[in-house]
C-alpha positions as CSV (number, residue, x, y, z in Angstrom):
1,M,21.5,-1.6,-36.5
2,H,21.2,1.5,-34.4
3,G,18.5,2.8,-32.0
4,L,17.4,4.5,-28.8
5,V,17.1,2.7,-25.4
6,I,13.5,3.4,-24.2
7,K,13.2,0.9,-21.4
8,N,15.5,-0.8,-18.9
9,T,14.2,-3.5,-16.6
10,G,17.7,-4.2,-15.3
11,Y,17.9,-7.4,-17.3
12,W,16.4,-6.6,-20.7
13,Y,16.6,-3.4,-22.7
14,T,13.9,-2.2,-25.2
15,V,15.4,-0.3,-28.2
16,L,13.5,1.8,-30.6
17,T,15.5,1.4,-33.9
18,D,16.1,4.2,-36.4
19,E,13.7,2.3,-38.6
20,G,10.9,2.6,-36.0
21,E,10.9,-1.0,-34.9
22,T,10.8,-1.9,-31.1
23,I,13.1,-4.8,-30.1
24,D,14.2,-6.4,-26.9
25,C,18.0,-6.7,-26.3
26,K,20.5,-7.9,-23.8
27,I,24.1,-6.7,-23.3
28,K,27.0,-8.8,-24.4
29,G,28.7,-10.3,-21.3
30,N,32.2,-8.8,-22.1
31,F,30.6,-5.4,-22.7
32,R,30.3,-4.9,-19.0
33,L,34.0,-5.1,-18.6
34,K,35.0,-2.2,-20.8
35,G,35.8,0.3,-18.0
36,I,32.2,1.0,-17.1
37,R,32.0,1.3,-13.3
38,S,28.2,1.4,-13.0
39,T,25.3,-0.8,-11.9
40,N,23.7,-0.1,-15.3
41,P,26.3,0.3,-18.1
42,V,23.4,1.1,-20.5
43,A,20.8,3.6,-19.5
44,V,17.5,4.8,-20.8
45,G,18.2,7.6,-23.3
46,D,21.3,5.9,-24.6
47,L,21.9,5.7,-28.4
48,V,23.3,2.2,-29.1
49,S,24.4,-0.2,-31.8
50,V,22.6,-3.5,-31.9
51,S,23.6,-6.8,-33.6
52,S,21.6,-10.0,-34.3
53,G,21.9,-12.5,-31.5
54,S,21.9,-16.2,-30.9
55,A,21.7,-18.6,-28.0
56,S,23.0,-16.9,-24.8
57,G,24.7,-20.0,-23.3
58,E,22.1,-20.1,-20.6
59,G,19.5,-21.9,-22.7
60,T,17.8,-18.7,-23.7
61,E,17.6,-17.4,-27.2
62,V,18.5,-13.7,-27.5
63,A,17.5,-12.1,-30.8
64,Y,19.5,-8.9,-30.4
65,W,22.6,-7.8,-28.5
66,I,23.6,-4.2,-27.6
67,T,27.3,-4.0,-28.7
68,A,28.2,-0.3,-28.3
69,I,27.0,3.0,-26.9
70,D,27.3,6.3,-28.7
71,D,29.0,9.1,-26.9
72,R,26.7,10.6,-24.3
73,R,25.7,14.3,-24.6
74,N,25.1,14.3,-20.8
75,Y,23.6,12.1,-18.1
76,I,22.2,12.3,-14.5
77,V,24.0,10.0,-12.1
78,R,23.8,9.2,-8.4
79,K,25.8,7.1,-6.0
80,S,24.8,3.5,-6.3
81,T,23.5,1.5,-3.3
82,N,25.5,-1.4,-4.7
83,L,28.9,-1.2,-2.9
84,S,30.7,-3.2,-5.6
85,K,30.1,-0.4,-8.1
86,Q,30.5,3.4,-8.0
87,S,27.5,5.0,-9.8
88,H,24.0,4.5,-11.1
89,I,23.1,6.4,-14.3
90,I,19.5,7.5,-14.0
91,A,19.2,8.5,-17.6
92,A,21.3,9.8,-20.5
93,N,21.0,12.4,-23.3
94,V,18.3,14.5,-21.6
95,D,17.4,18.1,-22.3
96,Q,16.2,18.8,-18.8
97,A,15.0,17.2,-15.6
98,C,11.8,17.6,-13.6
99,L,12.4,17.0,-9.9
100,V,9.0,16.3,-8.3
101,V,9.0,17.3,-4.6
102,T,6.5,17.8,-1.9
103,I,6.3,20.1,1.1
104,S,4.6,17.4,3.2
105,H,3.0,13.9,2.8
106,P,5.9,13.0,2.5
107,E,8.3,16.0,3.0
108,T,11.1,16.2,0.5
109,S,14.2,17.4,2.4
110,T,16.1,20.5,1.1
111,T,19.3,18.5,1.3
112,F,17.9,16.0,-1.3
113,I,16.7,18.8,-3.5
114,D,20.1,20.6,-3.4
115,R,22.1,17.4,-4.0
116,F,20.0,16.7,-7.1
117,L,20.4,20.3,-8.3
118,A,24.2,20.2,-7.8
119,S,24.5,16.9,-9.7
120,A,22.4,18.3,-12.5
121,E,24.6,21.4,-12.6
122,A,27.7,19.2,-12.8
123,Y,26.4,17.5,-15.9
124,R,24.8,20.7,-17.4
125,V,21.2,19.5,-17.1
126,P,18.6,22.2,-16.5
127,V,16.1,21.4,-13.8
128,I,12.5,22.3,-13.3
129,L,11.3,22.0,-9.7
130,V,7.8,20.7,-9.5
131,F,6.1,21.2,-6.1
132,N,3.2,18.7,-6.0
133,K,0.2,18.2,-3.7
134,K,-0.6,21.8,-3.4
135,D,-4.2,20.9,-2.8
136,I,-3.6,19.2,0.6
137,L,-1.4,21.8,2.2
138,S,-2.4,23.7,5.3
139,E,-2.2,27.5,5.6
140,D,1.2,27.3,7.2
141,E,2.4,24.8,4.6
142,L,1.2,27.0,1.8
143,R,3.3,29.9,3.3
144,Y,6.3,27.6,3.4
145,L,5.7,26.6,-0.2
146,D,5.7,30.2,-1.2
147,M,9.0,30.7,0.6
148,M,10.5,27.7,-1.2
149,L,9.3,28.9,-4.6
150,N,10.8,32.3,-3.9
151,L,14.1,30.8,-2.8
152,Y,14.7,28.6,-5.8
153,R,13.3,31.1,-8.3
154,T,15.7,33.7,-6.9
155,I,18.6,31.3,-7.4
156,G,17.6,30.9,-11.0
157,Y,15.5,27.6,-11.2
158,E,12.2,27.3,-12.9
159,C,9.5,26.2,-10.4
160,V,5.9,25.1,-10.8
161,A,3.4,24.5,-8.0
162,L,0.6,22.1,-8.9
163,S,-1.7,19.3,-7.8
164,A,-1.3,16.2,-9.9
165,E,-4.5,14.8,-8.2
166,T,-6.8,17.6,-9.2
167,G,-4.9,18.8,-12.3
168,E,-4.5,22.3,-11.0
169,G,-1.3,23.9,-12.4
170,V,-0.5,21.0,-14.7
171,D,-1.2,23.1,-17.8
172,E,1.6,25.5,-16.7
173,L,4.1,22.6,-16.9
174,R,3.0,21.1,-20.3
175,P,4.7,23.8,-22.6
176,M,7.9,23.4,-20.6
177,L,8.2,19.8,-21.9
178,D,7.4,20.6,-25.5
179,G,10.0,19.2,-27.9
180,K,12.3,18.0,-25.2
181,V,13.5,14.8,-23.5
182,T,12.7,15.3,-19.8
183,L,13.7,13.1,-16.9
184,F,11.2,12.8,-14.1
185,S,12.6,12.0,-10.7
186,G,11.9,12.4,-7.0
187,N,11.4,10.5,-3.8
188,S,8.9,7.7,-3.6
189,G,5.4,9.0,-2.7
190,V,5.7,12.5,-4.2
191,G,3.1,11.7,-6.9
192,K,5.3,11.4,-9.9
193,S,3.2,8.6,-11.5
194,T,0.0,10.5,-10.8
195,L,1.5,13.6,-12.6
196,L,2.6,11.5,-15.6
197,N,-1.0,10.1,-15.8
198,Q,-2.2,13.7,-16.0
199,L,0.3,14.6,-18.7
200,I,-0.2,11.4,-20.8
201,P,-3.9,10.4,-20.9
202,G,-4.4,6.7,-21.0
203,I,-1.0,5.7,-19.8
204,N,-2.4,4.5,-16.4
205,L,0.8,4.2,-14.4
206,R,0.3,2.4,-11.1
207,T,0.1,4.6,-8.0
208,A,0.0,3.8,-4.3
209,E,-1.2,5.4,-1.1
210,I,1.3,7.0,1.3
211,S,2.1,5.0,4.4
212,D,0.1,6.5,7.3
213,A,2.6,5.2,9.9
214,H,5.7,6.8,8.4
215,D,4.3,9.3,5.9
216,T,6.5,7.8,3.2
217,G,5.9,6.6,-0.3
218,Q,5.9,3.2,-1.7
219,H,7.8,2.3,-4.9
220,T,5.3,1.9,-7.8
221,T,7.7,2.4,-10.7
222,T,10.2,-0.5,-10.8
223,F,12.1,0.3,-14.0
224,S,13.1,3.3,-16.1
225,E,11.2,4.0,-19.3
226,M,10.9,6.7,-22.0
227,I,7.4,7.6,-22.9
228,P,6.3,9.8,-25.8
229,L,4.2,12.8,-25.0
230,P,1.1,13.5,-27.1
231,S,1.8,15.5,-30.3
232,S,3.3,18.9,-29.7
233,T,3.9,22.1,-31.5
234,S,7.6,21.4,-31.7
235,E,9.3,19.7,-34.7
236,N,11.3,17.6,-32.2
237,P,9.6,14.7,-30.4
238,S,8.6,15.2,-26.8
239,W,9.6,12.4,-24.3
240,V,9.4,11.9,-20.6
241,I,11.6,9.4,-18.8
242,D,9.9,7.8,-15.8
243,T,12.2,6.5,-13.2
244,P,11.8,4.6,-9.9
245,G,11.5,6.8,-6.8
246,I,14.8,7.3,-5.0
247,R,15.1,7.8,-1.2
248,G,18.6,9.3,-1.2
249,F,20.9,11.1,-3.6
250,G,24.6,10.7,-3.2
251,T,26.8,12.5,-5.6
252,F,30.2,11.2,-6.7
253,D,33.2,12.0,-8.8
254,M,33.3,15.6,-7.5
255,E,36.4,17.2,-6.0
256,P,35.7,19.3,-2.8
257,E,36.9,22.5,-4.5
258,E,34.4,21.9,-7.4
259,I,31.3,21.5,-5.2
260,C,30.9,25.3,-4.7
261,S,30.5,25.9,-8.4
262,Y,27.4,23.6,-8.5
263,F,25.6,26.0,-6.1
264,K,24.8,29.0,-8.3
265,E,24.5,31.6,-5.6
266,I,27.5,30.3,-3.5
267,F,29.7,30.4,-6.6
268,K,28.6,34.0,-7.3
269,F,29.6,35.2,-3.9
270,S,32.8,33.1,-3.8
271,A,34.4,35.5,-6.4
272,D,34.8,38.0,-3.6
273,C,36.5,35.7,-1.1
274,R,39.9,36.9,0.1
275,F,41.6,33.5,-0.7
276,G,41.3,31.8,-4.1
277,N,41.2,28.4,-2.4
278,C,38.6,29.3,0.2
279,T,36.4,26.4,1.3
280,H,33.8,28.7,2.7
281,T,33.8,27.0,6.1
282,H,36.1,29.0,8.4
283,E,38.5,31.3,6.4
284,P,38.8,35.0,7.2
285,G,37.5,37.3,4.5
286,C,35.1,34.7,3.2
287,A,32.4,36.4,1.2
288,V,30.1,33.3,1.3
289,L,30.0,33.1,5.1
290,K,29.2,36.9,5.1
291,A,26.4,36.3,2.6
292,V,25.0,33.5,4.7
293,E,25.2,35.8,7.8
294,D,23.4,38.6,5.9
295,H,20.8,36.2,4.5
296,Y,21.8,36.6,0.9
297,I,22.4,32.8,0.8
298,A,19.8,30.6,2.5
299,L,21.1,28.6,5.4
300,S,19.4,25.5,4.0
301,R,21.5,25.8,0.8
302,Y,24.7,26.4,2.7
303,N,24.0,23.4,5.0
304,S,23.5,21.3,1.8
305,Y,26.9,22.5,0.5
306,I,28.5,21.6,3.8
307,S,26.9,18.1,3.8
308,M,28.5,17.4,0.4
309,L,31.9,18.6,1.6
310,N,31.5,16.3,4.6
311,D,30.8,13.4,2.3
312,K,34.2,13.8,0.9
313,E,36.0,14.3,4.2
314,E,34.4,11.1,5.6
315,G,35.6,9.1,2.6
316,K,32.1,7.9,1.7
317,Y,32.9,7.7,-2.0
318,R,35.6,5.7,-3.8
319,P,38.0,7.7,-6.0
320,A,36.9,8.2,-9.6
321,Y,38.1,5.6,-12.1
């Protein structure tokens, strides 16, 4: 039997079979040992082979086992907080990602945004930046929002500013999701669940108030799940992948010399550097440093690039397997 993983609770996986049946599965114990260095060897969006099960040996009857994963077209991955593993796969086989961010309440850092964008570039996943909570911004914050929209649009990213609470701007996002598998991600508290409730009437995902003391979000989504969007004009089905909010985004399995290529505008200027192996940190004749000085590259983006280089120099990540 074959199917699509549409839900991952960390213990059980829900698979939509090619025949249209929804079944709950577990992973075969030895399946975890086949060179998969991840906290979740199977991710939402994976296409898998399933076989009939039997008693698990733990006194639990398991009707179906996941026995193999099809080759992945792509995936979004971040560094795991579990030190015994190397990575955590957020989702697999996606057409694009929507990164939901906020200017304030809580503030999404530009470093977080840029790390997510760099990782998506590495795995060839287009990203739409969704700036939420437009309705509660002050005049100064609205000016900063316009600056952020201009920055990322100039680089080449699609951006949408909206209010998931009021619905303003949501209709601009809808056609961008048509006929595609879209991963939704972001920090806790940015209103991802509220936005999905707007996009999918009747789904009623749980939402929570922002902490007044720390202006931070609370986790309301505890597992990853694929949710079909209402009927669209495309022949292909439309799906969104809801994922738990993440506080940090550590990339992995990138060589220092590769990181530059995941920042579009830095990579463009790097072609004019005097040295082919320029790290864009101190070298004479560095076109990237000149572009930062002349404000063709935003200082926030350059600082994000440097922070990723520093991750490597400080040995924060294990070598790739």
